N, C-alpha and C positions, 0 to 999 in steps of 0.2 A: 663571637667566634664563628667564622665561616669555615666550614671544614668539609673534606672529602673523606669517605671511609673506604678502606681497602680490606676485602675479605679474600683469603686464599683457601681454595677448597680442593678436595679430591675424594670422590666417591662417598659423600655423605650428604646426599641431597636433602634428606628430611631435616638434619641439623642446619644445613645451609639456609633452608627456608626460614627456620626460626631465627637465625642470625640476621637475615635480610629484614624480616618483619620487625625485629627489635630495633633496627635503625630507622625504618620507615615510620615507627610509632614514637620516635623521640619527641620530647617537648621542644627541643631545638633540633630542627631537621638538618640533615646533611645536604650539601649542594649536589652530591652525587655518591652513589654506592657502586664501587667498582668491584666486580666479582672476577677474580682470577682463577680459572679452572685449569688444574694440572692434568688435563686430558683425561677426565673422569670417564668411566665406562658404565656407570649405574643409572644413566638417564638424566644426569644433571642438566645437560644442555636442553633436552626436551622440556624439563621442569621450568627452567628459566624462560624459555620461549612461550610456554603456555601461560605462566602467571605474570611475567613482567615485561613482555615484548612491547607493551603499550605504556609502560611507566618510564617517563623520561628521566627519573632519578636513578634508575638501575642501568648500569653499563656492564655488558658481559664481555670478558676477554678469555678466549679459549687458546691455551697453549698447545702446540703440536705434540709434545711429549712431556711426561712427568719427570722433571729434574729436581724434584723436592720442593719443600716449603721455602728454602732460601732463594731459589730461582723465581718462585712465585711472588715473594715480597719485593724482589728486585724489579720484576715486570710491573707489579701493582703500583709501586712508588713512581716508576718511570711514567706510567700512564696518568697517575694522579697529578703529577707536576704539570701536565697540560691543561688542567682545569684552572683557569686563570682567576675565577671568581673566589677561590678558596685560599685561605691563609694557613690552614692547618690540615694535616693528614693523620687519620687514625689507622691503626694496623691490628688485625686479628685473624685467627683461623676461623673455620666454619663452626667450631664448637663454642664460640664465645657469644653469649646472649646478653645484651646490654639492658640494664634497668632503664625505664623510659626517661629518666631525668639525668642520665649519666653525663651527657654533654652539656647540659645546662649547668650542672654542678661544676664541671671543669671550667666552663666559661666564667662562671662567677669567681672561682678561685684565681683565674688569670687576671682579673681586675685588681685583686689584692697583691698579685706577684707579676707585674707586667714585664719584669726582666727575665722571668723563667719561660723557657722555650720548649720544654718537654713536660707533659702532664700525663698522669695515669690515675686509675682508680683501683679499688680493692677487688681482687679476684676471689670469688667464692666457688666452692664445689657444689655438688648436687644436694649436700646436706647443709648448705648455707654456712659452712665452715670456711675460714679464711685459708687460702692456699698461699703461704708465705714464700714459697720458692720463686714467685714471679717478681719480687722486689727485694733486692739484695745489696749488701755493701761490701766493698773491698776491705780486707783486713790486712793483706800483705801486697803492696803494689809491685813488689819485685817478681813474685810468682803468681800474682792475681788470685790468690786464695780469697774466698769470700764467705759471708754468712747471710742467712735470711733475716730480714727485719722482724723482730719479735712481734708476736700477736699484740702485746700490750701497747705498742706504739700506734696501733691502728685506731686508737681512741681519738686521735687528732691527726692532722696532716703532718707529713714528714718528707725530708729530703733523703735521697738514697743514690746509689751508683749504677746498679745493673738492673735493667728491665727485660722482660720477655715481650714478645710481640702479642700480648693479650691485653688489648685495650689501651695501649700506649698512643698518645697523640703528640705529634711533632710539628713544630712550626716549619712551614715551607722554606723559610729563609735559612734555617739550620740544615735542612736536607740539601739545599742547593750548595752549601759550604762543604759538607762532609761527603757528599755523593750518595750513591745507592748502596743497599746492603750487599754483602759478599755473596754472589749467586752460586758460587761453586762449592759451598759447604754442604749442600743437599739438605740436611736437617741438623739441628742442634748447634749452638754457639754463634749462629749468625746474629742473633739478637744481642748476645753478650758483646760481640765484636763491635756492633753498631752503637751500643751503649757507650763503649769506651771512646768511640769517635766523638759523639755528641757531648760527652762529659767534659771535653776540652773547651767547649764553647758556652755551656749553660748548665745550671743546676737542673736537677730532675725532681719534680714534686709529685708526691702521691696524695691525691684528694680522697681521703679515707672513706668519706660518706658517699662517694660515687661507686656504684656496684656493677660488676660484670660477672656473669655466671659461666663457669667453665664446665661444660657438660661432658666430662670424661667419665668413663666407667669407674665406679668406686671399687677399690680392692678389698676383697674380704680377707679376713685373717687365715682363712683355710686355703687360699689360693696357693697352688704349688708353683715354685719357681720354674721359669722357663727362659732359655736364652733369648736375649733381646738383640736383634741385628743392628739396632740403632747405636749400640755401645761402640761399634766401630767408628761411627762418625763422631761420637762423643770423645773418644780418645784422640782421633786425628785432628779434629777441629780445635780441641782444647790446646793441643801442642801448637797449632798454628797461631792461635790468639796470643799465647804466651811468647812465642817467638817474635811476634810483631810488637807487643806492648810491654813485655816483662824485661827485666835487667837485673844485674849485669849478665853477660854472656855465660860465663862459667857456672854461675848460680842456677840459671834456668836450665842449662843442659844437665846439670847434676839432678835437678828436680825431675826432668823427663825420665831419667834412669830410675829414680826412686818411685815415680808414678807407675811405670811399667812393672817394676819389682812388686809393688804393693798389689797391683791387679793380679799378677801371676800367682803370688803366694795365696791371696784370697781365693782364687779359683782352685788352688790345690787343697786347701784345708776345709772349705765349706762343703758340708756333706750333700747339700741339695744339688751340688754341681756334678755329682757322680753320674757318669754316662754322657755328660756334655762338655767334659774338661777339654777334650781335644779341639772341639769347635771354638771354645772360648780362648784357649791358648792362641790358636791361629788368628782369631778376631783381634785380640789385644796386640799381638805382634804386627799384624797388617796395619792396624790403626796408628801404632807407634811409628813404624817404618814410613808410611805415607805422610804422616804429619812432619817428620823430620825432612823428607825428600820434597815436600810441597806437591805431593800428588793429590789433587783435589777433584771435585766433580762426583758424579754418581759411580759407585763401585758395584758392578753387577753381581758380585759375590755377597753383597749385604743389602738386600731389599726386602720388602714385605713378603715377596714370593719365595724367599730363601728357604730351601728345604733343609731341615736339621734332623739328622738321623741320630738317635740315641745309641751310644755304644755301651755294650754290657761288659 
C-alpha cells in the first residue's frame, strides 16, 4: 500500500503536531503527509515551518480563509491526487492520532480483500473506548436512517456503509471516479455524503485491530447543556444528503417535516433548553429552510464565534 495522508487542521497546533508525528512514525510510512490549514491564527504555520520545513514528507497547504472541514478535505484530496506515486489516500482531522502499525494492518487486510477499495480502522477515545459513531450502517435506504455498528462486532473485521473522515483510507481510483467531497457543507455530513458515493462502487471494510485515537475532550456527566451552533449544519446538510440519495420524493419530504417537528418539540419540552429556546428555534428553522432551498456554504450566523445570549 502506497499512500498519502491528508490532515485538515484549524487552531490546534499541539494536536496537529501529535497527528503528524503519528504518521511519520508508522511502520509503513506515507509517501507524503499533506497538512491543510484552514487559516489558523494560533501559530500553526510557524510551528510547521520550524519543525517540518526540511522534511520532504510533510507538505503544508495554507487556505486563505476558513470555510470549514468540508472545504479542507476537498482541498486536501485535490492536492493528494497530484502525488502520482501513491495509490491510496487517508483522511483525518488534527485530533486523530494513529497507532504506529495502523497502515501496516490496513495493507495486510487489503491483500486478503483486493476488491475492497475503502478501508478504515477502529476509532478509540481518550479512555481507549471504541467510538462507534464513526462506523455505521444504513437501516432505511429511503430516508437514510442509520445505526452504529455494535461494539461486539469489533472483535473481528466487518463491512459497513457510512464512515467519518477519521482514519478512512480510500483508493485513488475510486476518488477519481466519484470526485471530491462536497466543499460547501462547511462541517458535518460531508463524510456521510461521500460514503454514499463510494458505496456504489466498493464495499467498505473496517480492520478492527488497526487503531486510531480520537483526542476529543471527554464529556463529564455534570456538564451543563449548551447550544451547539454546529446543529444548524447538521440539520441543513442532513436534508441535503437525503434530497440527493433518498426516495421516493413524497416520503422524503414528509420525513423532513417530521424531523423539524421532532427538533422543535424536543426544544420545547427539555428543561435544559430554558433560556436558549429562541436561539435553537431559529437555528433549526434556518437549517431546515436552507437545506430545502439548497443554500449551502458558510453561514455567518452559525460559527464558533457565534454569541449566544441566554434569555430569562
